[in-house]
BABAGU-834887 format. One record per residue: residue in three letters; y, z, x of N, C-alpha, C, CB in turn. Coordinates in steps of 0.05 Angstrom, whole numbers, plus 5000, padded with zeros to 4 digits. Glycine has a CB too. Layout:
AlaYZXYZXYZXYZX ...
This chain:
Met704423721077705423461082705323441112708323411071 Met704623201122704523151151706522941157701723071161 His707922971180709922781189709122681217712722911188 Ala709422421221708722311249710622081254705622221251 Glu710821991279712521761285711321501280713421771313 Ser708621491278707121241274704621301257706421101300 Ala703521081246701021121230698821211247700220861215 Phe698621111273696521201291696621501296696821051317 Gln699021601301699221891305698322041280702021971313 Leu699021931257698322071232695222061230699721921207 Gln693821851237691021851236689822041256689921591241 Gln691022071278689922271298690222541287691422241325 Met692522611274692922881263691022931240695922921253 Thr690422741225688422771203685722821215688322521186 Ser685022681236682422731249682223011259682022531273 Ile684423111272684323381282684023591259686823431298 Leu685423531237685423711214682523731204687323611191 His681223491201678423471190676523641208677423171189 Ser676923611236675023761252675524061250675223671280 Lys677924151248678724431245677624551219681724461248 Leu677924391198676924491172673824511170677824311150 Ser672524311183669624321184668524551201668624071196 Lys670024621222669224861240669425111223671024871265 Arg671325121205671725371189670025361164674825401181 Gly668425161159666525161138667725071112665425421135 Val670024921113671224821088670124531084674524811091 Asp669024461061668124211055670324011052666324221031 Leu670123781064672323581065672623441038671823381087 Gly670723481019670923380993673223510976668223410980 Cys674123740984676223880971679023790980676024180976 Leu679023621000681623531011682323260998681423501043 Lys684623260984685623020971687922920985686423070943 Thr687822660996690022541010691222330995689122441036 Asp693922310996695422100984695821881005698122200974 Asn696821650996697421441014699721511033697921190999 Ala699621411057701821451078704221291068700921351109 Val706521431071709021291063710821281087710421431038 Thr711821041093713721001116716521031106713420721129 Gln718021201120720921231113722421211139721521521097 Gly723721001144725220961168723320961193727321201170 Lys723721161210721921161234719521331232723521251258 Glu719321481209717221681206715221591185718521961199 Val712821691187710721661168710021921156708321521180 His709821941129709222191117706622151099711622281100 Gln705122371098702622371081702222651069700122281099 Val701722651044701322901030698322951028702722891001 Leu697523191036694723281033694623531015693323351061 Asn692823520996692423760977689623860981693023670946 Leu689424140984686824270986686324410960686724471011 Gln684124310946683624410919681924670921682124200901 Gln682724860908681225130907680725200878682925360920 Gly678325240871677625310844677225060828679825480832 Leu676525100802676024870784678124850764673324890772 Asp678924610757680724580735679224590709682324320737 Ser680624620686679324670661677624440651681424750640 Val678524200657677023960648674423930662678523710651 Phe674423990688671823980704670024210696672423990734 Ala671224450692669524680682668224630656671124930680 Lys669724500638668424430612666224220615670424330591 Lys666524040634664423840640661923980649665423640663 Leu662224180667659824330677658524490654660724530700 Val660024610638659024760615657424560596661324900599 Lys658524330591657324120574654824030586659223890570 Leu654723980612652323900626650124090625652823850654 Thr650924360627648924570626647724600598650224850634 Lys649324570577648324580550646524340542650524610531 Glu647124100552645623870546642923870560647123620553 Ser642724020582640224030598638024200585640824150626 Lys638724350563636824520548635424740566634624350536 Leu636824820588635825040603636425290588637025050630 Lys634925500594635325760582637325930597632725890578 Val639625820600641825960613644425930596642325840642 Gln646226110601648826100587650926050608649326380570 Ala652925870601655125800619657625900606655225490624 Ala659426020622661926120612664026070634661726430606 Ile666425990624668625930642670226190646670525700628 Gln670626270671672026520679674226440698670026730691 Gly676526370688678726310706678226040719679226530727 Glu678026040745677525800760674525780768679225800785 Lys672825930755669825930761668325880735668726210775 Val665925800740663925770717661725960724662725460714 Arg661226140706659026340710656526240694659826630701 Ile654226230707651826160694650026410695650425920709 Thr649126490671647426730670644726640658648726960653 Gly642626780666640026730656638126950662639026480665 Lys635826980647634127200651632327150676632427230625 Lys631626910681629726860703631126720726627226690692 Arg630226800751631226670775630626360774629926800800 Asp628226280764627626000764629525830746624725970756 Asp630525950725632525800707635125750722633125970680 Leu635925970737638325940754638025730776639026200766 Gln635725720787635225520809635125250797632525570824 Gln634125220772634124950759637024870753632524940731 Ala638725060745641424980740642824890764642825200727 Ile642325020788643524940813642524660820642825140837 Ala639924610816638724340821640024140804635724340816 Leu640524210779641724000760644623940770641824110729 Phe646224140780648824070790648723910815650424310794 Arg646723970832646623810857645823520852644523940877 Glu644023480831643023210826645323030812640523230807 Ser646823160796648923020781651222930800650023200758 Asp652422720794654722610812657222730803654922290812 Leu658022960817660423110807662923050824659823420807 Lys662622940847664922860863666523100873666622670848 Leu665523330871666923580882664823770892668623720859 Pro665023880915663224060926663224320911663824110956 Leu660924430905660724680892659624900910659024650869 Gln660525150905659425370919658025560900661625520935 Tyr655925680908654325850890654426120903651325750886 Glu655526320888655726590896654226790879658526660897 Asn653727010888652727240873650127170859654927330853 Phe648427030874645826960864644027210864644626740880 Arg643227300840641727560840638827520851641627680810 Asp637727740861635027720871633027820852634727870895 
């Protein structure tokens, strides 16, 4: 939660926060901001940083993978979705499929085998 004396100061703080997050490699698509609320002389705004995937979004990714008819398997593991396949080309096609679709959430790809 951010507190400021005016809406202008709150905008300046948000700008600084965005620059610091981008320098650290955090995608700003993960940052969810609520509307600014004025209470008396102060302005408050709640910011939430989303880490991991919720179950609804993970199920959407698994469904998208199965509908694509690629030769890969998708499994939900906690806050991650694991895609496995025999060929590297199949895994690259799955990554391309996720990038083409309009998911509204930045994804990270880890542990890509060679």
